[in-house]
Each structure stands twice: as C-alpha cells, then as structure tokens.
N, C-alpha and C positions, 0 to 999 in steps of 0.2 A: 133528764128527771128533773123538772123545774121545780123550784123552792125547797129543794135537798142539798144537803151540804155536799159537796165533792167528796168524792172517794179518797183521793191525794189530800187534802185538807184534813181530813179525819187520821189518814195514815202519818202525817206530820205530829198531830197532836199527840197521838199515840206513843210516835217516837220520842216526843220530848218528855212526856210523862214516863216513859221507860228510863230513858236516860237519870233523870231526876230521881226515880226510885233507886237505881243501881248506885247512883253517886251517894245517896242517904245510907244504903246498905254498907258501901265500902268503909263511908264515915264512920257508921258505927261499931264495924268489926274492927277498925284501925283505934278507935278511942275504948274499945272493951266492952260497949254496951248492946245488948241484944237490938237488932234492929226490927223496928216496927214493920209488920206487914202490911202493907198497902195494896188493898184492891186496886186492880187494875182500874181505870176508869171505864166505865161501861159506853161502848158508842152506841151512839143513837142508833136503834136497829129500825126503827119506826118510819125511817127515810129510806133503807136499803132493804130490797127482796130479800130471800133467801139464796137466789144465786150468787148474789155480790158478796154474802157472806161465806160461802164454799169458795168463791175464788180467792177470796183475801185470805182465807187458810190455806189454799195451795200454793199462795204466791209466799206466804209467811213459811212454809214448810221447804219449800224451793230454796228460797233465801238463807234459810238456817243451815240447809245442807251445802249450799255454796260456800256459805262463811266456814264450816266446820272442815271443808275441804282445804279450802286456801289455808286454814289455820295449821292442820296438819301439813301440809307442803312445806310451809315457812319451818316448822317446827324441825323436819327432816331436813332443811338446808342450815340449820343452826341457829335459827331465830328462835329465843324463846320467850320474848317478851308477852306479857298479858296482854290480850286486847279483849275488851269488853263487847259482847254480842251487839249492844244497842249503839256503839259508836260510829256506826257507817252514816255516810252521809244520807241526810233525810230526804233530799228532794228527788234522788233517783228513783225509779219505780221497782227495783229490785230490793230496797231498803226493808230490814225485817220488821214485821207487824209487830204491835203490842202485845199481841194475844200469846206469843210463844217466849217473846224476849224478856218482858218484865218480869215474871215470876219465876224463872230459873236462871236469872243474871249471876248468883252467888254459886250455885251449882256449877254452872258452866265455866267460871273461874277455877273453882277445885279441879274439875275435870282437865282444864287447861293445863294446868301445874302438874297434875299427873301424869299428864300424857308427855309434857315436855322433859318431865324428869326420866320416864321410860325410854323415851327415844335417846336422850342425853347417854343412859347407861347402855343402851343397845348400841350406840355409836361408838363408845369407849371399849366394848367388847370385841365389836367388829374389828377395830382398828388394832387391839392386841393380837386378835388371830389373823389378821393379814400381816403384820409384822413378824408373828411366829412363823408363816408360811414363807415368807419372803428369806427370812434367816435358814430355813430347814430345806428351800432349793423350790419350792411351790410347785411339786409334781404329784400332786393328787388333788380331787376335786373338792374345793373347800364349800364348807357350808356356812361361810361367814355372813352372806347377805342375808340369809333366812331369819337371823337373829335381829337384823336390822329391820326388817319387814314385819315381823311379829306383833310389834307394840303399835302398828299403825292404826288410826283410827278407823272404825268399821265404815266410815262415810267417805273415804277416800275415793278418788274417781280411777276409772279403768284404765287411763292412759298412763298415770302414775304408775300403777303396776306393771304396766306394759314396758315403761322405761326401766324399773328395777328388773323385771325379768331379761331384758336385753344386757344391763350391765352385768348381771351375773353370769349369762352365758358367754359374755367379752372375757369377765375375770377366768372362768372355766378354760375357755380356748387358750388365753393366755398360759395358763399353768401348765396344761396338758403340752403345749409346744415349749415350753421353757424343760419340763420334762425329758420328752423325745430328743430335745438338742443335747441333754447331759449324757442321756443314755447312749447317743450315737458318737459322742465324744469320747465317752469311758470305753466304748468297744472298741474305737479307731486305737486307742491307747492300749488297747492290748488288755484291758482289765477285765475283771469278772462282772456277769450283767447286774447291774443296778436294782433293787426292789423295785416293782412297778407301784403299791402302794405306799405315799409316805406316811409315816408315824412320828410320834414325838421325839423318836431316837433316828430319824433321817440322817441328820448330820454326823452323828457318829457310824452311821452304817456308811455313809459317803466316804468319810475320811479313813475307815477301815478297808474299803475296795480300793482308794487311791494307795495306799499303802502296798496292798497285794500286789497291784499293778506294778507299783515300784520293784517291789522285790522279785515279782515275775520278770520282768525285764533286765534286772541285774543278774538273775540267775543265769538266763539266755547267754547273755555277754560274757559272763564266767565260764559257761560251758564251752560257749565257741572257742575261747581264748585257751582253756585247756585241751579243747581238741585239736587246736593246732600246735602246741607245744608239748603235748602229751604223745608223740607218735613213737617214741623210743620209750616210753614209761609201761611199767607192766599193769596190765587193764583190772588185777585183783587188787592193787593199793587206793588208797582214797585219795582224791586228788586234791592237794594241799593249795592255799590261795596264790595268786600269781607272784606277788613278791617271795614268797616261799620258794616259787618254781625260778624265778631268776636268780635267786642266790643258791639256789643248788647247782643250777647250769654254771655259774661263776664258779663256785667250789670246784665242779668236776673239770672245769677248763684248767685251772690251777692245778689240780692234781695231775693232769695229763701232762703239762706242762713240766712239771717237778718230776715226773718219772720218766719222761725223756731227758730231761738235763741229765739226772742219775745216770740213766741207760748211757749216754755219751760218755759222760765222765768215767764210768767202769769201763768201757771200751778203750778209751784211751789210755787208763791206766794198765791193762790188760793187754795191750797189742790188737785190740778189734775182735778179740773171741770172748763172747758173752752169750750165756743160756737166755736171757731177756729178750725178747723181741724188740728190735729196735724201731722207733719212728720215722726213720728217715730211710727212702727207698734208694736203690742203686742208681747213679747218675747214668743217662742214656749216653754220656759221653767218657763213660769209663774204658769202654774196648777201644776208642781211639787213643787214649792216654798208653793205655798197656800196648797199643800197639807202635807207638813213638818211642816208648821206653826201650822195648824190645829191640826195634833196628838201633838204636843208638848203642844198645849196651853189645850188640854183637856187631858192631863197625867201630867203634870207638872205646868200648870197654866200658866196665862198671863204675870206674874213678872219674868220670867225666860229669857227671850230675850229683848235684847235693841233695836234691830234692825234687818230688813231683807230687802233685795233686790236683783234683776237681776244687775249681775257683768256687764254692757257692755263692760269694758275694758278687761275680762277675759272668753271669748266664752260666755257669757249668763249664767256663772255658778249662781245658786241659793246660796246667800250669808246669813248665820246667824251669828248676832254679839249677843254672849251672855254675862252677867252681870259675874263680877268676881268672886262672890260667888257661881254660878252655873256651872261653867266650867266642873268643873269633873262629876257633876251628869248628865248633858246634854249629855256630852261624852258617858257614858255609856249606857244611852238612846238612843243616835242614832245606837250603835252597836247591842244591845239587842233587839230593840223592832221589833217584826215580820212586821208591815207595811212599816220600815225604813230598817233595817238591813246593816248598814255600816261597813261591814267587812275589809275592806282594809283601810289603813292610807297610803297614798301614798306621802305625803309633810308636814313636819312642818318645819317652818322658824321664825326667831324675826326680827322685824323692830324698828328703833330708829325715832320716829318722833318730838325728842326734848321736845316737852310737854309732851309726855307719851311713852310708849313702847307698843308694839303688836305682839301677838302671832298669827300666821296665821296657819290652818291646812286644807288638803284637805282629804277627803272621799270618797270612792267609794263602790257601792254596787254591789256584781256581781248576786245576784238575781233579783233584779229590772234594771238593768243597768242604774243606776244613779249615780250622784255626787252632792256633797253639800260641801260647804265651810265654816269653822267654825273659828270664831275670837273672840279674845277676849284682853280688854286694860287693862295693867297693870301699876304700878308705875314705873316712871324711876328712883326715887332715891333707892328704895328697889324694884327691879325686880323680884318676887317671883311667883309662880304659881304652880299647881299641874302638877306633871308628868301624861303623859297617857302610860309610858311604860308598866304599870300593865293591862292595856285593849287593846293596841296593840304593839307589841313587837317589830316591827318597828320604833317606837318612840325613840328608844334607842340612835343611834348615831346621827340623828337630834339634838335632845335635847342636848345631849354633845357638839355640833357644835353651837347652839344657846348660850350656856353658856360660851365657848371659845372665840367668837367674841362680842357676847353682855353683857356678866355677867348676863344672867338672871338663875336664879336657880330654880329648877325643884324639888320640896320636892316630896318624896317618889321614886326617882331614884335609881336604886339599885346600879349603878357606875358611878356616873356624875366626868367627869374630863375633861381637856383641850384635846381635841381630837388631835389637831393641833400645838397649839404653845408649848405646855409645861407648866408646873406649876409655872416655875420660871418667866414665862413672866410678863411684867409689862403692865396692862391697857386691854383694849379690844377693837381692831381695828375698829369695824364696831359701835362703838359708836361715835356720832357727836362730842363729848368732847374730843376724846381719842388724846393725845400727846406721840408721841415716846420717851420712856425713854433712849435709845440710839440711838443720833441724826445719827451717821455715818450709823447706817441701813437704 
C-alpha cells in the first residue's frame, strides 16, 4: 500500500493518544475535577480498506482478552496493583489499539479494583475455611476452592481453570487420606467408629470417641484383673476396685493368721483339746516319735525322758529331751536297740542359753532310714557331761570344739583339748559372758 500510512504507525499514534487521555483522566480524578471526555482521534480510513479495519478490531479484542486474563491471574497470585490497560509496550503487534482502550480506561480501573477486592475476600475466606478444616481433622470434602474460583474474571483462560481443578482434586484426596488414616487408627485402638462426614463439631466428636476408647480399654483391663482375683468371690456381689480387692485379701490373711494364733494358744492352755479346727496338720514324723517314746519307756521306764516333740523349725525332726543322769544310758540304748539302731552320729554341738547350757546331738539310722535329735540340759557354772566318743567315734572332734568354744567338759573323752584356739587362750568365745583378754585382738 504505497502512499498510505503504515498500520503499525497508526497503532502507535493511537496508543500514545490513549495513554495521554488515561493520564488526564487519572489526574482529573485525583484533583476532584470531572475529566473532559476526549474523543479518540479518528484514524484515517481513507488509506485503509474495510478488511484492515476489521483486522484491527479483531486484534484489539484479542489483546484486551489477553490483558484481562493476565490481570486476573496476577490478582489470584496476590498482585493487586492497578495496571492501566493502555500501558503496554506499543512497539509489539499485540498492543491494545485505541478503539477499545481509550474510551474505557476509567471503567477498567474500577473493574480491576472490584475484582482485586473480591479476589482478596475470596482468598481470606478460603484460608479461614482451610484452617478450620485442618483444626477439625480434615476428613470431609471441603468446598473451599469453589469460593476462591467464583469471583474470577469471566475472561480467564481454560488452562487456569484446569490448574484450579487439579488443586481442588489434590486437596480433596489429601483430606480423604487423612480421614481414612485417622479412622483406621481409631479402629486399631479399640475405639468406636468415627463419623464419616465432618461438621463443625468434628473436634468434639473425636475427643468423645477417644475418651470412650480409653474408658473401654480401662474397663477391659479391670475386668481381666477382677476375673483373676475373683475366683473365690461370690458371683452376685458387685466387683470392687483393685485396691479394695487387695485390701480385703490382706485383711483376710491377717484374720486367718490371728485365728490360727488364737487356736494354737487355746490348745496350749487346754492341753491340746479344742473344738476349733487347727490350721496345722499332723506331722508325718509323729508316728516315728511315738514309736521311739514307746520303746524307750518300755525298756528304760517313764522317768528317762524330760520331754519329746516334733521340731517344726528343723524339718519336723523327732526330738527327745533326756534328763541329765540318763544321758549316757539312753545314748547307748538308741544305738544298740534293734528297733531303733541309730548307728550314725551326724552332729554334736553346745549352746549357751545364759540360764543353762545345752548339748545337742543328731543321730541317723541307716537300717530304718530315720533320724532323731537328742538333747540334754547341763549346769552353766559347771558344764560337765559324759563323752559319747566311746559309743560313736565321730563324737571326738565335735566334743573338743564344744570344750574349746564353750568350756563344756566331756568326761571319759580320750583326748579332750582346745582344737582351735590353743591351751594358752583365756576364756571361751561362744559363752555369753565372754570378755576378750587381749583387747587388741
């Protein structure tokens, strides 16, 4: 098209004029004066054909749409600055033409402000709803993103809508996954099923469910403990707390012990005949003791023994307490009698009871597989007793030990000497009145 102005030159001139008009309008608005409407400069149409005019209109419409989409996107991202529609670079081919930008620049500014305010409100509401969902557990399909997408400009591109839909789907999927995980955790903990749809009272409902789960677990543990401890209790009575059960068991044990002690004391006072049942059972060695006493009394008379009993503190061994003058005679009888036959002396020792001294001897019969204890009380000031060494050779060293430590003299012993401390030692250490001669020792 020779002789005619270039189309780009016309666009640049129109853009400059639109800028000037917009600037004047803004200045007038700032100063409070009504702006004077300026008609856009008429572009010479004599040099262009009808096709060029249509093409310019299409380009201007496309540029306006692109600019509106860019503005909406910036506003969604938090950019709320006011951008004049005609401030784009004029040299590019996509710059807005003067036909649509110049007469509507003030309206575009107002529209941009309204859009920015609406988007800001929508974002604030979306953030508040999202925070509420996070506090409540996030187990329902939220409609937060819908409000943010509502005030979008009608000229937004389809790609932005697709991105928004993807974000919505991702948020919903995350919320569903979190709800499923929490529900599974609650079921594994033994709690009741959580509500499937979240409401404003989700936090309270979850707290109540957790409390119910804890109460159920505590009730199960308590029932198990009571089942173990309540085997002997009546089924009709209500089960008390664990501490009450323990206290009752302790009290019952104490009562039983007290009753047993009272029964034993009563039996001792009345000679053993009591109507109350005794807690102690008869010893298995009682028949052996009865046998020994019977054989001794039949052969040596009833005056040989001072006492006889089952020693509960020493494995229920039958124990004979012999009188001092019958000590050696009864020892011979215990060894050589055919019914008794205690041929082994396993132990001999002495004890100082302060009021008297005592010699304790333990015998065993290999033929009868039975044992007996043999005791005699002697004077503490002159502790002297016959030696059993002539009857049991094993009494040799034990009698020397009793002489060394307690000062008991065994008459008839072939070699009685101080087997541990030596003849020059002063005193006998196991006597209760012993005082060391050498304090430093």
